[in-house]
C-alpha positions as CSV (number, residue, x, y, z in Angstrom):
1,M,42.4,45.4,-41.3
2,M,40.2,42.7,-41.6
3,N,39.1,41.5,-45.1
4,A,35.0,42.0,-45.9
5,R,35.1,38.3,-47.1
6,E,37.0,36.8,-44.1
7,E,35.3,34.9,-41.8
8,K,35.9,34.2,-38.2
9,P,37.7,31.3,-37.6
10,L,36.1,27.7,-36.8
11,A,35.7,26.6,-33.3
12,P,37.6,23.6,-32.6
13,A,36.1,20.5,-32.8
14,G,34.3,19.2,-29.5
15,S,34.4,22.5,-27.7
16,G,30.8,23.2,-27.5
17,G,28.5,25.3,-29.3
18,R,24.9,26.1,-29.3
19,R,23.9,22.7,-31.4
20,S,26.4,20.4,-28.7
21,V,24.1,22.1,-25.9
22,L,20.9,21.4,-27.6
23,A,22.1,17.7,-28.2
24,W,23.1,16.7,-24.9
25,A,19.9,18.7,-23.7
26,T,17.8,16.5,-25.6
27,L,19.1,13.4,-24.8
28,G,19.0,14.4,-21.5
29,L,15.4,15.0,-21.4
30,A,14.7,12.1,-23.4
31,A,16.5,9.8,-21.0
32,A,14.4,11.6,-18.2
33,A,11.4,10.5,-20.1
34,L,12.3,6.8,-21.2
35,A,12.7,6.5,-17.3
36,E,9.6,8.2,-16.1
37,I,7.8,5.9,-18.5
38,L,9.8,2.4,-16.9
39,W,9.2,3.6,-13.6
40,I,5.0,4.0,-14.5
41,V,5.2,1.1,-16.4
42,V,6.7,-1.2,-13.3
43,S,4.6,0.5,-10.9
44,F,1.7,-0.6,-12.9
45,V,2.8,-4.2,-13.5
46,R,3.8,-5.2,-9.8
47,P,1.5,-6.2,-7.3
48,R,0.6,-3.6,-5.0
49,R,2.0,-4.0,-1.4
50,D,-1.0,-4.9,1.4
51,R,-0.6,-2.1,3.8
52,S,-3.3,-3.4,5.7
53,A,-0.6,-5.8,7.0
54,G,1.5,-4.9,9.8
55,S,2.3,-5.3,13.7
56,Q,0.8,-2.1,14.2
57,G,-3.0,-2.8,14.3
58,A,-2.8,-6.0,13.5
59,L,-6.2,-6.8,15.3
60,V,-9.0,-4.7,14.6
61,V,-12.4,-4.7,16.9
62,A,-15.0,-5.2,14.3
63,G,-17.9,-4.3,17.1
64,S,-20.6,-6.4,19.1
65,V,-21.3,-9.9,17.6
66,D,-25.2,-8.1,18.0
67,D,-24.4,-5.2,15.5
68,F,-24.4,-8.2,12.3
69,A,-27.9,-9.3,11.4
70,A,-27.4,-12.8,9.8
71,G,-26.9,-12.4,6.0
72,S,-25.6,-9.0,5.7
73,V,-21.6,-7.9,4.8
74,T,-20.4,-4.9,5.9
75,A,-17.7,-2.9,4.8
76,V,-14.8,-2.3,7.9
77,P,-12.1,0.2,6.4
78,A,-10.0,0.3,9.5
79,G,-9.2,-3.0,8.6
80,R,-9.7,-3.2,4.5
81,F,-12.5,-5.8,5.1
82,Y,-15.8,-6.7,4.6
83,L,-17.5,-8.8,7.7
84,V,-19.9,-11.2,6.3
85,R,-22.4,-12.5,8.8
86,L,-23.6,-16.0,7.1
87,E,-27.3,-17.1,7.6
88,D,-26.2,-19.5,9.7
89,G,-24.6,-17.2,12.2
90,G,-21.0,-17.8,11.0
91,F,-18.5,-14.8,10.7
92,L,-16.1,-14.6,7.7
93,A,-13.4,-11.8,7.3
94,L,-13.3,-11.2,3.4
95,H,-10.3,-9.4,2.3
96,R,-11.3,-6.7,0.4
97,R,-8.7,-7.1,-2.7
98,C,-9.0,-9.1,-6.0
99,P,-6.5,-11.7,-6.1
100,H,-6.4,-11.1,-9.9
101,L,-4.5,-7.6,-10.1
102,G,-5.5,-6.7,-6.2
103,C,-8.1,-4.0,-6.8
104,T,-10.5,-2.9,-4.4
105,V,-13.9,-5.5,-4.8
106,P,-17.0,-3.5,-3.4
107,W,-19.8,-5.3,-2.2
108,E,-23.0,-4.7,-4.2
109,Q,-26.3,-5.2,-2.3
110,K,-28.6,-5.0,-5.2
111,T,-27.2,-8.3,-7.0
112,K,-25.9,-9.8,-3.7
113,R,-22.2,-10.2,-4.5
114,F,-18.6,-8.4,-5.0
115,V,-17.7,-7.5,-8.5
116,C,-13.9,-6.3,-9.0
117,P,-14.4,-3.3,-11.0
118,C,-10.8,-4.1,-13.3
119,H,-11.4,-7.1,-14.7
120,G,-15.2,-8.2,-14.0
121,S,-14.0,-10.8,-11.5
122,S,-17.1,-11.5,-9.3
123,F,-17.1,-13.3,-5.7
124,D,-20.5,-14.5,-3.7
125,A,-21.3,-13.0,-0.3
126,R,-19.0,-16.1,1.3
127,G,-16.1,-15.0,-1.0
128,D,-16.4,-17.9,-3.6
129,L,-15.1,-17.4,-7.2
130,Q,-18.1,-17.1,-9.4
131,S,-16.7,-15.8,-12.5
132,P,-13.0,-15.4,-13.6
133,P,-10.2,-14.2,-14.3
134,A,-9.5,-14.2,-10.7
135,P,-7.6,-17.5,-10.2
136,R,-9.5,-18.0,-6.7
137,A,-12.0,-16.9,-4.0
138,L,-11.2,-13.9,-1.8
139,D,-8.7,-14.4,1.3
140,L,-9.9,-14.3,4.7
141,F,-8.2,-12.9,7.5
142,P,-8.6,-14.7,10.6
143,V,-12.0,-14.2,13.2
144,R,-12.2,-14.6,17.0
145,I,-15.1,-13.6,19.1
146,E,-14.1,-12.4,22.7
147,N,-16.4,-11.3,25.5
148,G,-19.1,-10.9,22.7
149,L,-17.1,-8.5,20.1
150,V,-15.8,-9.4,16.8
151,K,-12.4,-9.0,16.9
152,V,-10.0,-9.5,13.2
153,D,-6.4,-10.5,12.8
154,V,-5.7,-8.2,9.5
155,S,-1.5,-8.9,9.7
156,R,-1.9,-12.2,8.3
157,P,-4.7,-13.2,5.6
158,I,-5.0,-16.7,4.7
159,E,-5.8,-17.8,0.7
160,R,-7.9,-20.0,0.0
161,S,-9.1,-21.8,-3.3
162,R,-12.8,-21.9,-2.4
163,F,-15.4,-21.7,0.8
164,E,-15.3,-24.2,3.4
165,A,-17.6,-25.0,6.0
166,G,-14.6,-24.9,8.9
167,Q,-13.7,-21.1,7.6
168,A,-16.4,-19.3,9.6
169,V,-16.4,-18.6,13.1
170,F,-19.8,-18.9,15.7
171,S,-20.1,-16.6,18.5
């Protein structure tokens, strides 16, 4: 017969128990949370991949030369660029990605410039840098005009420091 004051024997050391299970569960959850935070930080800091590049659909037909008025800026969502028809009739295909951190840069018709919503860099209609922190002008895509159609090769953006007259393509 067991005495009321007798206690059950203690479990051998390292055999588990409720506290051990809770400690391992807490450690596992903390490791998972740390891994997720690390993944988020790396995803934020790493430059975004340019999904417009590649062999599939590398040539985008923007439209007929006559569809674009002189001095116009037209977004071409299929190619992720803006087609700019300069006042002198030349064409530029400006990448819509900011060279600073890769944010999409919208065209503001009212101010006649591209303004990055992330850090406030601004660019004129030719893609020239107007205010930093972006380090340079917007990238270009090669433009060619065939049979009255404006075609843009989105597989290879051209990095540039500023606009030069030879970058515009005329029909």
